[in-house]
C-alpha positions as CSV (number, residue, x, y, z in Angstrom):
1,X,113.6,46.7,19.2
2,X,117.0,47.3,17.8
3,X,119.4,49.5,19.8
4,X,122.7,50.7,18.5
5,X,125.5,51.4,21.0
6,X,127.5,54.3,19.6
7,X,130.9,55.1,20.9
8,X,134.2,56.7,20.0
9,X,136.7,54.3,18.6
10,X,140.0,55.1,20.4
11,X,142.5,56.8,18.2
12,X,145.3,57.6,20.6
13,X,148.2,55.1,20.8
14,X,148.4,53.0,24.0
15,X,151.5,54.9,25.2
16,X,149.9,58.4,24.8
17,X,149.6,60.3,28.1
18,X,145.8,60.6,27.8
19,X,145.1,57.1,26.4
20,X,143.5,55.7,29.5
21,X,140.6,58.2,29.5
22,X,139.8,57.4,25.8
23,X,140.1,53.6,25.9
24,X,137.9,53.2,29.0
25,X,134.8,53.6,26.9
26,X,135.3,50.1,25.5
27,X,134.6,48.6,28.9
28,X,131.5,50.7,29.2
29,X,130.3,49.6,25.8
30,X,130.6,45.9,26.8
31,X,128.6,46.6,30.0
32,X,125.8,48.6,28.3
33,X,125.5,46.1,25.5
34,X,125.2,43.2,28.0
35,X,122.5,45.0,30.0
36,X,120.4,45.7,26.9
37,X,120.8,42.2,25.6
38,X,119.7,40.8,28.9
39,X,116.6,43.0,28.7
40,X,115.7,41.5,25.4
41,X,116.9,44.2,23.0
42,X,118.6,43.4,19.7
43,X,121.9,45.2,20.2
44,X,124.6,46.2,17.7
45,X,127.7,48.4,18.2
46,X,129.3,51.1,16.2
47,X,132.7,52.6,16.9
48,X,133.4,55.8,15.0
49,X,136.7,57.7,14.7
50,X,137.7,60.3,12.2
51,X,135.4,59.7,9.3
52,X,131.9,61.1,9.9
53,X,130.7,59.5,6.7
54,X,131.1,56.1,8.3
55,X,128.6,57.1,11.0
56,X,126.0,58.1,8.5
57,X,126.5,55.0,6.4
58,X,126.3,52.7,9.4
59,X,123.2,54.3,10.7
60,X,121.5,53.8,7.3
61,X,122.5,50.1,7.3
62,X,121.6,49.4,10.9
63,X,118.3,51.4,11.0
64,X,118.2,51.3,14.8
65,X,115.0,52.1,16.7
66,X,117.2,54.0,19.2
67,X,120.9,54.8,19.9
68,X,122.6,54.5,23.2
69,X,125.0,57.4,22.9
70,X,128.4,56.8,24.5
71,X,130.3,58.9,21.9
72,X,132.6,61.2,23.8
73,X,134.3,62.9,20.9
74,X,137.9,62.7,19.5
75,X,140.7,63.7,21.8
76,X,142.1,66.2,19.3
77,X,138.7,67.4,18.0
78,X,136.5,67.1,21.1
79,X,133.6,69.2,19.7
80,X,132.8,66.0,17.7
81,X,131.0,64.8,20.8
82,X,128.2,67.2,20.1
83,X,128.3,66.7,16.3
84,X,127.4,63.1,16.7
85,X,124.3,64.0,18.7
86,X,123.5,66.7,16.2
87,X,123.6,64.2,13.3
88,X,121.3,61.8,15.2
89,X,118.8,64.7,15.8
90,X,119.0,65.6,12.1
91,X,118.2,62.0,11.1
92,X,115.4,61.8,13.6
93,X,116.9,58.9,15.5
94,X,116.0,58.9,19.2
95,X,119.1,58.6,21.4
96,X,120.0,58.6,25.1
97,X,121.6,61.4,27.0
98,X,121.9,65.1,26.6
99,X,121.0,66.9,23.4
100,X,123.3,68.6,20.9
101,X,123.0,72.1,22.3
102,X,123.7,71.0,25.8
103,X,126.8,69.1,24.8
104,X,128.1,72.2,23.0
105,X,127.6,74.4,26.1
106,X,128.9,71.8,28.6
107,X,132.1,71.2,26.7
108,X,133.2,74.9,27.2
109,X,134.0,75.4,30.8
110,X,134.1,79.2,30.6
111,X,130.9,79.4,28.7
112,X,129.2,77.3,31.3
113,X,130.6,79.4,34.2
114,X,129.2,82.6,32.5
115,X,125.8,81.0,32.2
116,X,126.0,80.0,35.9
117,X,126.9,83.5,36.9
118,X,124.2,85.0,34.8
119,X,121.6,82.8,36.5
120,X,122.9,83.7,39.9
121,X,124.4,80.3,40.7
122,X,127.6,80.2,42.7
123,X,130.9,79.5,40.9
124,X,134.5,80.5,41.5
125,X,136.1,83.6,40.1
126,X,137.9,83.0,36.8
127,X,139.3,84.5,33.6
128,X,140.1,83.1,30.2
129,X,143.4,83.1,28.3
130,X,143.5,82.8,24.5
131,X,147.2,83.5,24.2
132,X,150.0,84.2,26.5
133,X,151.7,85.7,28.4
134,X,149.4,86.8,31.2
135,X,150.4,90.3,32.3
136,X,148.7,90.1,35.7
137,X,146.4,87.8,37.6
138,X,143.1,89.6,38.6
139,X,142.1,87.0,41.2
140,X,143.8,86.0,44.4
141,X,146.4,83.3,44.6
142,X,146.5,80.3,44.4
143,X,144.7,79.6,41.1
144,X,144.1,76.4,39.2
145,X,144.8,76.3,35.5
146,X,142.7,74.0,33.2
147,X,142.3,73.3,29.5
148,X,139.1,75.2,28.6
149,X,137.6,72.5,26.3
150,X,138.6,69.2,27.8
151,X,136.9,66.9,30.3
152,X,137.8,63.8,32.4
153,X,140.5,65.8,34.2
154,X,142.6,65.8,31.0
155,X,145.4,68.3,31.4
156,X,145.2,68.4,35.2
157,X,148.1,67.4,37.4
158,X,149.9,68.6,40.5
159,X,151.4,71.5,38.6
160,X,147.9,72.8,37.7
161,X,147.7,74.9,40.9
162,X,150.1,77.9,40.9
163,X,150.9,80.6,43.3
164,X,152.7,83.3,41.3
165,X,152.7,84.9,37.8
166,X,155.8,83.1,36.6
167,X,154.3,79.6,37.2
168,X,151.0,80.7,35.9
169,X,152.6,81.7,32.6
170,X,154.5,78.4,32.5
171,X,151.3,76.4,32.9
172,X,149.3,78.5,30.4
173,X,152.1,78.0,27.8
174,X,152.1,74.3,28.4
175,X,148.3,74.0,28.0
176,X,148.1,76.2,25.0
177,X,150.8,74.0,23.3
178,X,149.3,70.7,24.4
179,X,145.5,71.4,24.0
180,X,145.1,74.8,22.4
181,X,143.1,77.7,23.6
182,X,141.2,78.6,25.6
183,X,142.8,78.1,29.0
184,X,140.7,78.6,32.1
185,X,142.3,80.2,35.1
186,X,140.1,79.8,38.2
187,X,140.2,80.7,41.9
188,X,141.4,77.6,43.8
189,X,138.9,76.9,46.6
190,X,140.2,75.1,49.6
191,X,137.4,72.9,50.9
192,X,135.6,69.6,50.4
193,X,134.7,68.4,47.0
194,X,131.3,66.9,46.2
195,X,129.5,65.4,43.2
196,X,125.8,65.3,42.6
197,X,124.5,62.9,40.0
198,X,121.1,63.8,38.4
199,X,118.8,61.5,36.5
200,X,115.4,61.8,34.9
201,X,113.4,58.8,36.1
202,X,111.2,60.2,34.6
203,X,111.1,63.3,36.8
204,X,114.3,65.1,37.6
205,X,115.9,63.5,40.7
206,X,119.2,64.3,42.5
207,X,121.1,61.3,43.7
208,X,122.7,61.2,47.1
209,X,125.7,63.5,47.4
210,X,129.1,61.8,47.0
211,X,132.5,63.1,48.1
212,X,136.0,63.0,46.8
213,X,138.0,62.5,50.0
214,X,141.4,64.0,50.0
215,X,143.4,61.8,52.3
216,X,147.0,62.9,51.4
217,X,147.8,66.1,53.3
218,X,151.5,66.1,52.5
219,X,153.5,69.3,52.1
220,X,153.3,70.7,48.6
221,X,150.6,68.3,47.6
222,X,147.4,69.9,46.2
223,X,144.0,68.3,47.0
224,X,142.6,68.2,43.4
225,X,141.2,65.5,41.1
226,X,144.0,65.1,38.6
227,X,144.2,62.9,35.5
228,X,146.1,60.3,37.4
229,X,143.5,60.4,40.2
230,X,140.8,59.4,37.7
231,X,142.7,57.0,35.4
232,X,145.8,55.6,37.0
233,X,145.2,53.1,39.8
234,X,148.1,52.7,42.1
235,X,149.4,56.3,41.5
236,X,149.8,58.6,44.5
237,X,146.9,60.8,43.2
238,X,144.6,57.9,42.7
239,X,145.2,56.5,46.1
240,X,144.8,60.0,47.7
241,X,141.3,60.6,46.3
242,X,138.9,57.8,47.3
243,X,135.2,58.4,46.6
244,X,132.7,58.1,49.4
245,X,129.1,57.1,48.5
246,X,127.1,58.6,50.1
247,X,128.9,61.5,51.6
248,X,128.6,62.4,55.3
249,X,127.0,65.9,55.1
250,X,124.3,67.8,57.0
251,X,120.8,67.7,55.6
252,X,121.0,71.5,55.1
253,X,124.1,71.2,52.9
254,X,122.7,68.2,51.0
255,X,119.5,70.2,50.2
256,X,121.6,73.2,49.0
257,X,123.8,71.0,46.8
258,X,120.7,69.3,45.4
259,X,118.9,72.6,44.7
260,X,121.9,74.2,42.9
261,X,122.6,71.0,40.9
262,X,119.0,70.8,39.7
263,X,119.0,74.5,38.7
264,X,122.3,73.9,36.8
265,X,120.8,70.8,35.1
266,X,117.9,72.8,33.8
267,X,119.9,75.9,32.9
268,X,122.1,73.9,30.5
269,X,119.1,72.0,29.1
270,X,120.5,68.6,30.3
271,X,118.5,65.4,29.6
272,X,118.4,61.9,31.0
273,X,121.5,62.2,33.2
274,X,124.3,64.6,34.2
275,X,126.6,65.3,37.1
276,X,127.4,68.6,38.9
277,X,130.8,69.0,40.7
278,X,131.2,71.3,43.7
279,X,133.7,72.7,46.1
280,X,132.4,73.9,49.4
281,X,134.2,76.8,51.0
282,X,135.2,76.6,54.7
283,X,132.2,78.9,55.5
284,X,129.9,76.3,54.1
285,X,129.0,78.0,50.8
286,X,129.1,75.7,47.7
287,X,130.6,76.7,44.4
288,X,129.9,74.8,41.1
289,X,133.1,73.6,39.6
290,X,131.6,72.0,36.5
291,X,128.4,70.8,34.9
292,X,129.0,67.5,33.2
293,X,126.4,66.4,30.5
294,X,126.7,62.7,29.7
295,X,129.3,62.0,32.5
296,X,131.2,58.8,32.5
297,X,128.7,56.0,32.3
298,X,131.0,53.2,33.4
299,X,129.6,50.9,36.1
300,X,132.6,51.9,38.3
301,X,132.3,55.7,37.8
302,X,130.7,58.2,40.1
303,X,127.2,58.2,38.5
304,X,127.0,54.5,39.1
305,X,128.0,55.0,42.7
306,X,125.2,57.5,43.1
307,X,122.7,55.1,41.5
308,X,123.6,52.5,44.0
309,X,123.3,54.9,46.9
310,X,119.7,55.7,45.7
311,X,118.8,52.0,45.6
312,X,119.0,51.7,41.8
313,X,121.2,49.5,39.6
314,X,123.3,50.4,36.6
315,X,121.5,47.8,34.5
316,X,118.1,49.1,35.5
317,X,119.0,52.7,34.6
318,X,120.6,51.6,31.3
319,X,117.3,50.0,30.2
320,X,115.3,53.0,31.4
321,X,117.4,55.4,29.3
322,X,116.6,53.4,26.2
323,X,112.9,53.2,27.0
324,X,112.9,57.0,27.5
325,X,114.6,57.6,24.1
326,X,112.1,55.3,22.4
327,X,109.3,57.2,24.0
328,X,110.7,60.5,22.7
329,X,110.9,59.1,19.2
330,X,107.2,58.1,19.1
331,X,104.9,60.5,17.3
332,X,107.5,63.1,16.5
333,X,106.6,63.2,12.8
334,X,110.3,63.4,11.9
335,X,111.5,61.4,8.8
336,X,113.9,59.1,10.6
337,X,116.9,57.4,9.2
338,X,114.9,54.9,7.1
339,X,113.6,57.8,4.9
340,X,116.9,59.7,4.5
């Protein structure tokens, strides 16, 4: 069986402020390709950047039986993450991970939060800014200000949490200029932060709860997962946010987190794997921060930590994802890339 590992060829220069999050995929590609080769698959790789015609041409040449989809979108045109999945669906090529529609929804933080609210799932109060200035803040201070269409903590730093209207407008203006609209302004919840990985193996299963432990309690320092906390080892933010696998939580809280996470997974139409991030209020009530279709698949990322906590290996799950994609492609009656 031929498997093509599809990924986004990095386009940002190495000195760009967001380059680490984009270049990390190359390490993941090496790992996934190695796992699949070891399992007996014939593996090829395809890095795609700004020309979608290159993707179509390469798929026609390679004629893969399945695609392992690691394509995360271009940093300045991030909706392309979903477009790649949409093209694979159009061509009838089975692929791993979440489908086109889910990737469209999950990329938009505000859209996701509206769906969560509509389904009765808990999430923090918020509002959306398309253009500044903000005349008044309808939710209580402090608030956290995020790019509405980015992931991987892009656009988050210690200035993201603000406590008055002047600083709110400064942050909104910065994000609008750097990343464009919309900007999400959200209630800042003081409390513990948890992640729940979810996998279909083959039935939906919630992995053991993990926690981001905020160890730096210095004055003026906000306990949040910034860009530096994810991507810059040795920085203050990185050292201040170690992950704990599994988290030390009561069985009651773990059950509640698992229940909400599964509901969110199904609500967005996720497939194969996803991750749901939570903050838990001091009164013990969880709030969904984000639903992450196709979260970071690196063997050092949170999903891999959850797999280990559940007694699974990254290599084993990699192979199972391809087997599931191949099973979906059987008997569909779709033309497939060889006929297009």
